[in-house]
N, C-alpha and C positions, 0 to 999 in steps of 0.2 A: 092280572096286572102285568104290565111289561114296562121295564125301564131300559133305556139304551144309553150307554156312557161311552163316548169316544175319547181317544187319547188317555186311556185310564191308567196306563203304566208308563214309567220313565223309560226312555229308549234303551238304556242299558239293560233293564230287566226284560224288555221285549226281546232283545237280541239273545240274552241268556236262555230265555224260554224257547226260542227258535232252535238254537243249537241242541238243547236238551231233547226237544221233540224229534229232531232228525236222528238222534241216537237211541231213541226208545225202541223196544221190541213190540211189534204189533201182531195180533192174531185175528182170525176171521171173527167178525162181530155179529152178534144177534141182539135184537132189541125186543123186549116184551115177548110176544108169541109169534115171531116171524117164523115162517117155514124154512127159510134158507138165509144164510148170511149174504150181505151185499156190501159190506164195508169192513173196516178193520178197527180194532181198538187196542189200547195198551194192555199188556198182560198183567200189570199190577193193579190191585184194587184201589190203591191210593197213590197218587203222585206225591213226591216230596220235594225238598229243597226249594228251588226257584218257584215252584207252583204254590207252596205254602206261603212264601213271601208275597206272591201275587194275590192270593186269597186274602191275606191280611190287608193289603192295599184296597182290594175290592170292598171289603167290609167297612173300611174307614169312610166310605162315601155316605154312610148313615141310612141306607134304605132298609136295612134289616136289623133285627135284634134277636137275642136268644138263639144264636146260630149254633147248630151242631152239624159238623161235616160228617156225612154218612159214607161218601166215596167220591173219588175224583179220578178222572182218566182222560186220555186224549182219543179222539176219533180221527180216522184217516179215511176219506172217501176218494177213490180213484175218479178220474174224469170219465164222463159218459153218462148217458141216461140210465143204464142198468144200475149204476151205483148211487142213484138218488135215494134219499131216505124215504121211509114209509111213515105215514102219520102215526104218532104214538104219544103217550104221556110218560112222564118220569115219576109218576106218583104211586107206582106199584108197591113200593116198600115204605110208604108213608112219607115220601119226600114232600117237604113243604114248598121249597123254592129251588129252582135250578139257576145256576150262574153259568153262562156259556160265553167263552172267550175265543176271539178270532186272532191268532197270533202272527199270521204271515202277510206280507205285502200281496196286494190283490188288485185286480182291475174289475170294476163293476160288470163290464161286458162279458166276463167269464161266467157269470151266474154264481151259483153256490151259496146263496144266502139261506136264511131260515124262513120257512113259511109256517104260519100259524093257522089254526082251523077257521078263523074268521076271515082269511084271505090276506091278512097282513103279511108282507114280505119285508124282512130286515136284510139289507144287503150285507155281504161279507166285506168288511172294511178292517184292515190291519189295526190292531190295538183297540178293538171295539168289544165291549162287554154287554151282554144281554142278561137281564135278571127277570125271571118270570115264574109264575105259579107252576108247580110241577104237574098239575092236573090239566094243563092246557095242551091239547093236541098240537103237535108241531113236527116238522121234518126238515132234513137237509135237502136243498134243491140241487139238481144236477149241475155240473160245471164243465167248463172246457179249458181249464188252466193248462197252459203249455208245460208247466212244471209237473203235471200229472196228478197232483194230490191237493185235497182240501183238508186242512187240519183244523180241529177245534178242541178246546179243553172244556170239559164239563165238570161242574161241582154240584153234587146232589146233596141237599141239606134239609134238615128240619129247621125251620126258621119262621119268624113272624115279621111282617112288614112294620116299619116304624109308623 
């Protein structure tokens, strides 16, 4: 199952999230059994502050119940084909549902959306939330943002659909 929610946070919260992400510390990122890193993610296992407020807002939409947050972090993908994500699932650790948030202003022609195993592509749009089953293969698409980076915030949960 995949749900897409646009304009999911108040603009003040979006701006606070943007500032926070620009001040995060990132490290080389690996996902599942990748042989080499090709992106970056935050060094913290769980984001706090503004991102917990955002999660509370996301859960208020009523798509999920019995939610347990397992971890949350931000990903940073540099521009270029090399930094595109590889197909993977988020279900290794028993994750039930992933929430993926796009926090920055973006233009569709830059690419950088999320592709799912069935060929569905969800464009990167600022203040968009994707909610999907953690066992669905997906990946970050390459991008050409002149700002150099594609940021996303991921929440890995054990949860049930309403």
